[in-house]
N, C-alpha and C positions, 0 to 999 in steps of 0.2 A: 504494500500500500504506500510505503514511503516513496518508492520509485514512481508510482503514478502521480503523486502529489508534486514531486520535483519536476517530472516531465510536463505536467500541465502548466506549472509556473514558467518553465523555459519556453514552451510553445506560446504562452500568453505574452511573454515579454517580446518574443520575436514578432508576433502579430501586432503588438502595440507599436513597435518601431516601424513595421511595414505600413500600418494604417496611417501613422503620422507622416511618413514620407509620401504616401499616396495623396494625402490631403494637401501637403505642401506643393506637390507637383500638379495639382488641379484635377486629378482623376476622381471625380465625384462618385460614380457608380462602383468602381472597385473599392474605394474607401468605405462605402456603405456596407459592402459585402464583408470585407475584412473586419470592420467594426462590429457587425452583428456576430460574426464568428468569435471574435474576442469576448463578447458578452457571454456567449455560451461557455467559453473557457473560464470566465469568472465563476460561473456556477459550478463547473467541474472542480475548480480549485477549492471552493468552499466546501463542496461535498466530500472531496478526498481529505481535506483538513479535519472535518467533523469526524470522518471515519477513523482517522489517526487518533484523534482525541478520545474517542470512545474505546479504542483498544488499549489505552493507558490504564494503569492501575489507579494512580492518583494524579490529579491535575494540579500543578503548582502555579504560583504567580507568574513564573517565567512563561509558561505555556499560555496563560491568559493574556499576558503582554504581547506575545507573538501573534496570537489570534487577532487582537485589536490592531496591532501594527500591520498585519497582513491585509486585513479589511481596509485599513487606511491607504495602503499602497494601491489596492484595487480602485479605491475612490479617487485617488490622485491620477491614476491612469485614465479613468473615465472623464475626470474634470479637464485634463489636458486636451483630450480629443474633442470634447463637446465645446469647451470655451474657444479652442482654436478654430473650430468650425464656425462659431458665431463671430469670429474676428476680435475676440477679447484677449487681453494679455494673459499669458500663461507662465511667465518667468517664475513667479513665486511658487506655483504648483510644481514646476520642474525641480526647483530646489527641494521642496518638501518630499517629492517623489524619490529623488536620489538619496536623500538622508534616510528616509524610512525604509527604502529598499535595502540599503547597506545594513541597517540595524536588524532588519528581519532576517537577512541572509546570515549574519553573524550569530544571531540568536538560534537560528535553525541548525547551524553547525555546532553550536555549543551544547544544545540540549541532548538528552540521552538518545533520541532517535536520529540525531545528526552524526557527523563524522568525528566529533570530539577533538576538534582542532584547538579549542581554547579552554 
């Protein structure tokens, strides 16, 4: 189940950057298709994350923090794409996205289901 969760995150990040580049290049229809596919991957990420949490014996504060930050990263991805489409500034959302993504990845590697690098 951990592999599924990591794979969905990686695919979602790739789709996010593809959608962003499609929008910036003015390709409206492909952007819409990739954006909707990305939204499906948001659901897959959340579902696989819930499945991982249910498989744990005890849920600590670090896991709760990772869940909250993970959902926050998804929110920032969506905000960047939607606000960019509306022509509104996205710089602050990019900064929040990068910081939250780094913290989520580091937490994921640190927790018992991760790689224990830290």
